[in-house]
N, C-alpha and C positions, 0 to 999 in steps of 0.2 A: 605479673604485678597486678593483682586483682585489687579489690577494694581494701583488703588489709595492707597491701603494699603501698597504696596511696596514703593510708594512715601512717605507715612507716615513713614515707617521704615527708609528710606533714610534721611528724615528730622530729625527724632529722633537721628540718628547717627551723622549727621552734627552739630546738636545743643548740642550733648552729654546730651540729656534730658532723664536721667534714670527714672524720675518720670512718663514719658509717657508710660513706660513699663506696668504699671498697666492697661492701656486702651487697649493694644493690645495682652496681654497674656491671654490664657484660664486658667481657674482654674486648669485644669488637665495637664498643660504644662509639657513637659519633656525636659531636657537639656542634651545633649551628649557632654561631654568635650573631647578634644584631649588628656588630661592627667589623667582624673579620670576614673577608670575602670567601675564603675556602673553608669547607668543613674540617673540623679538628678530629682526626680519627684515632681511635684507641682509648683504652680505659684510662691510661695515665694523663693524656691531654684533656680528656673529658673531665676527669677528676680535678685537674688543675684549674680549668675554667670555672667549673661549678663551685669549687672551693672559694675561689676569688669572688665570684658573684654572691655567694652566701655571706661572705664577710663584708662586702661592699653594700649590698642591698638589705641584708638581714638585720636591720636595726629595729627599734621598737615600733616604728611606723609601718613595717612590712606586714601585709595582710593579704591572704587569698580571699577574694570576694566572690568568685564564681568558679564552678568546675563542672566539666562534662566528662564522664568516665565511661568508656566502652570496654569491650573484652580485652583489647590489647593496646588501647590508646587512652590518653587523657589530655584535656586542655584545661589549664588552670590559669585563671586571670588573677593578677595581683596588682596591688597599689603599694606605694611607699613614698617617702619624701627624703630627698637628699639635698642638703645645703639650701633648703627652702624651695626646691623645685619638686613639683608633683610628678611622680613616675607611675605610668600605667603600662603594664606588660602582660604577656601571655607566655606560659611555658607549655610547649607541645611535646608530650612524652609518649614514646612507644616502648613496649617491653616485649621480650621474646617469650618463647614457650616455657622457659625456666623461670620466668618472672623477673628477669634482670633488665634494667633499662639499656636499650641498645641504640636509641636515637633520642636526642634532646635538643629542641629548638627553642630559642628565646626571641621574642619580638617585643620591642619597647617603643613607646611614644610618650610625649611629643618629641620633636627634634631636639629641643633644649635638653631634655632628659637623656636622649641618646648621646649627645655630645658630652654631657657631664659624666655619664656612665663610662664612656670610652676613655676619658681622661683618668678617672679613678681606677679603672681596670688596668690601664697601662702602668699606673704607679704600682698597683698590686702585683702585676705579672712581669714587670719590666717592659721592654719594648716589643714583646711578642703580641700584645693585644691590639 
């Protein structure tokens, strides 16, 4: 997932195209949630969590404000607003030699935003979040 793949990620986010996750996630992808204690392992679980996050956070206020991209890793800082609460977060992404995302970690602040996001994600995913 070189610079062109980061551009693909940005396009996926701007279009809210969760179907495109199938193309960029590795089969052994792992998702690290800011509110779930255990890593969510596998492409399907990772897709489920990322899809919900895209739908919950991906409103017109969502914006990546800073990014650091290396050979196989990226850190993307974002902001958004949900129900009048400012959300500041970081996506930490790693991709394998095939350019597929195999590790995705989300960190969110402040605590008020974490709590709100947790509730919204629970509604989107059911009781698994």
